[in-house]
C-alpha positions in Angstrom: 62.5 89.1 87.6 64.1 90.6 90.7 62.5 93.6 92.5 65.9 94.7 93.7 66.8 98.2 92.6 70.1 98.2 90.7 73.1 100.0 92.0 73.1 102.3 89.0 69.6 103.5 89.7 69.7 103.9 93.5 73.3 105.1 94.2 74.5 104.9 97.8 77.7 106.2 99.4 80.1 103.8 101.0 78.5 104.3 104.4 75.1 103.4 103.0 73.7 107.0 102.9 71.8 108.2 99.9 74.2 109.6 97.3 73.5 113.4 97.1 72.0 114.2 100.4 74.5 112.0 102.3 71.8 111.1 104.8 70.6 107.9 106.6 66.9 107.3 107.4 67.2 108.1 111.1 68.7 111.5 110.4 65.5 113.1 109.0 62.2 113.9 110.7 58.7 113.3 109.3 58.3 117.1 108.7 60.9 118.6 106.5 61.3 122.2 105.6 63.0 122.9 102.2 64.9 126.1 101.5 66.9 126.9 98.4 69.8 128.7 99.9 72.2 126.5 102.0 72.9 129.5 104.3 69.1 129.7 105.1 69.2 126.3 106.8 70.9 127.9 109.8 68.5 130.8 109.6 65.7 128.3 110.2 67.5 126.0 112.7 68.5 129.0 114.9 64.9 128.9 116.2 65.2 125.2 117.1 65.4 124.1 120.8 68.3 121.8 119.9 70.0 120.4 116.8 70.9 116.7 116.7 72.1 116.3 113.1 74.2 118.7 111.0 75.4 117.4 107.6 76.4 118.9 104.2 77.3 117.5 100.8 77.5 119.9 97.9 74.7 122.4 98.2 72.6 120.0 100.3 72.8 121.1 103.9 70.7 119.3 106.6 69.9 120.2 110.2 67.5 118.1 112.2 66.4 119.1 115.7 63.3 120.0 117.7 61.1 123.1 117.8 58.7 123.3 120.8 59.2 119.5 121.2 58.4 118.6 117.6 61.2 117.0 115.6 61.8 118.9 112.3 64.4 118.7 109.6 65.5 121.6 107.3 67.2 120.8 104.1 68.6 123.1 101.4 67.8 122.1 97.8 69.9 124.6 95.9 68.2 126.5 93.1 65.9 124.9 90.5 63.6 122.0 89.7 66.4 119.8 88.7 67.6 119.8 92.3 64.1 119.2 93.6 64.1 116.0 91.4 67.2 114.9 93.4 66.1 115.9 96.8 62.5 114.6 96.7 63.5 111.3 95.2 66.2 110.7 97.8 64.0 111.8 100.7 61.4 109.4 99.5 64.1 106.7 99.2 65.0 107.3 102.9 61.5 106.5 104.1 60.1 104.2 101.5 63.0 102.0 100.3 64.9 99.5 102.4 68.4 100.8 101.4 70.2 97.6 102.6 68.0 95.3 100.5 67.4 97.8 97.7 63.7 97.0 97.7 60.5 99.1 98.1 58.9 98.7 101.5 55.5 97.0 101.8 54.1 99.8 104.0 54.8 103.3 102.6 55.3 106.4 104.7 54.0 109.9 103.9 56.1 112.8 105.1 55.4 116.6 105.2 57.5 118.7 102.8 57.3 122.5 103.2 59.1 125.0 101.1 60.0 128.3 102.7 61.4 130.6 100.0 61.6 133.9 98.2 59.6 134.8 95.1 58.5 137.6 92.8 54.9 138.7 92.7 53.0 138.9 89.4 50.0 140.8 90.7 50.1 144.5 91.6 48.1 144.0 94.8 50.6 141.7 96.4 53.2 143.9 98.1 56.9 143.1 98.8 57.5 141.5 102.2 54.0 139.8 102.1 53.5 136.0 102.2 52.1 133.9 99.4 50.9 130.3 99.9 50.9 128.3 96.7 47.5 126.6 96.0 49.0 125.1 92.9 52.4 124.6 91.4 52.5 125.5 87.7 55.6 124.0 86.1 57.0 125.9 83.1 60.3 124.0 83.3 59.2 120.6 81.9 60.5 118.3 84.7 57.2 116.5 85.4 56.8 115.6 81.7 59.4 112.9 82.4 57.0 111.3 84.9 53.4 110.0 84.6 51.7 112.9 86.3 47.9 112.5 86.4 45.6 115.4 87.1 42.3 115.5 88.9 39.3 117.4 87.3 40.2 120.7 88.9 43.8 120.5 87.9 42.9 119.4 84.4 40.6 122.3 83.9 43.2 124.8 85.0 46.0 123.5 83.0 44.0 123.2 79.8 42.9 126.8 80.2 46.4 127.9 80.9 47.8 126.1 77.8 45.4 127.9 75.6 46.3 131.2 77.3 50.0 130.5 77.3 50.8 128.1 74.4 54.4 126.7 74.2 54.7 127.8 70.6 56.3 124.5 69.8 59.5 125.6 71.5 58.9 125.9 75.2 58.3 122.9 77.5 54.7 121.7 78.0 53.3 123.3 81.1 52.0 121.1 84.0 50.2 121.7 87.3 49.7 120.0 90.7 47.8 121.2 93.7 49.0 121.6 97.3 48.3 119.4 100.3 44.9 120.3 101.7 46.1 119.3 105.2 49.0 121.7 105.1 47.0 124.5 103.5 44.5 124.3 106.4 47.4 124.5 108.9 49.6 127.2 107.3 47.8 129.4 104.8 45.7 131.6 107.1 46.3 135.4 106.6 48.5 134.8 103.5 47.8 135.6 99.8 46.9 132.3 98.1 47.3 131.5 94.4 49.1 129.6 91.7 52.8 129.8 91.8 54.6 129.4 88.4 58.0 127.7 88.5 60.6 128.6 85.9 63.7 126.9 84.5 65.9 129.9 85.0 66.2 133.4 86.6 66.8 135.7 83.6 65.0 135.0 80.3 62.8 132.3 81.8 61.5 135.0 84.2 61.3 137.7 81.5 64.5 139.6 82.5 66.7 141.2 79.9 70.3 142.0 80.4 72.2 141.6 77.1 70.2 138.9 75.4 66.8 139.4 73.8 63.8 137.3 75.0 62.5 134.4 73.0 59.1 135.2 74.5 58.5 138.8 75.1 54.9 138.5 76.5 55.7 136.2 79.5 55.0 138.5 82.3 51.8 139.9 80.7 50.5 136.4 80.0 51.1 135.2 83.6 49.7 138.3 85.1 46.5 138.2 83.0 45.7 134.5 83.3 42.4 133.8 85.1 40.5 130.6 85.6 37.5 131.0 87.8 38.9 132.3 91.1 42.4 131.1 90.2 45.2 133.5 89.1 49.0 133.3 89.0 50.2 135.2 92.0 54.0 134.7 91.8 56.8 132.8 90.3 60.1 131.2 91.4 62.0 128.1 90.5 60.9 125.1 92.6 57.3 124.7 93.6 55.9 123.1 90.4 58.3 120.2 90.7 57.8 119.9 94.4 54.0 119.6 94.1 54.1 117.1 91.2 56.7 114.8 92.7 55.2 114.9 96.2 51.8 114.0 94.7 53.3 111.1 92.8 55.2 109.8 95.8 52.3 110.2 98.2 53.7 113.0 100.4 52.1 116.2 101.8 53.6 119.3 100.3 53.2 123.0 100.4 55.1 126.1 99.4 55.2 129.5 101.1 57.2 132.5 99.9 58.2 135.9 101.0 57.6 138.3 98.2 61.0 140.0 97.6 60.0 141.7 94.3 56.9 142.8 92.6 57.5 142.5 88.9 54.4 144.5 87.9 55.1 147.5 90.3 58.9 147.0 89.7 59.7 147.1 93.4 62.2 145.2 95.5 62.2 144.6 99.2 64.4 146.8 101.4 64.6 144.3 104.2 63.3 140.8 103.2 65.5 139.1 105.9 63.2 140.4 108.6 60.1 139.2 106.6 61.8 135.8 106.1 62.4 135.4 109.9 58.7 136.2 110.5 57.6 133.6 107.9 59.9 131.0 109.3 58.5 131.4 112.8 55.0 131.4 111.5 55.5 128.1 109.7 57.3 126.5 112.6 54.4 127.5 114.9 51.8 126.2 112.6 53.2 122.8 111.7 
């Protein structure tokens, strides 16, 4: 049986680039910053010394350049864990699959994947415009249930405790969890709030917002806010980190997620100038990686 990956499974463009990202292996660095908003790619790369690659296909914008002599890429993922599934699998393909031969390389490469994003706080003591480093990604979206994610003892204890506290009621996706890269945590997390980041499958009802439609689960915010397991608590939620941590762990990459808090859902406050806080976080991350 051939080990060659079929054209239907690994789709390439006519120029040999990966399908969605439209990138070749030489166009990405070994440290890649992920942002959701395509417009935020330029907000990050404006701090670069130079930019050697600028590419875009759909919502996936890529700039690769240098910052203080270190080669870095910044790539927009768009919103949601479904897009993370695309971006992380294609980034891994760029470094760990011989695209011409369609075979997995004998020697695998580990890259650094760092999310810089915006998020809502779920604890009253985490103010808007502060920074949160995600110790764990807690997936409420279900994506990693399609993969064979295995947890270590710490992760298993947390997720079992969480599932008892926040059952899916036979309707919602089964929750999952994965921890951050210890290497990146040591480099980046100093001076930030640290806690579990929950990732949701949408922005409105999946994050407890009501416009015209009633919620299927009215206690979501309270349940996330009140969850405790030892020193662990859910600090914030957004729409990407759970999938990032799970896929990166499975693929053998270092991954972390840092967020500017733009809203506090407990205090019901929203930032008046999160753009300034975002610039500060970007420079902080660039300096520390």
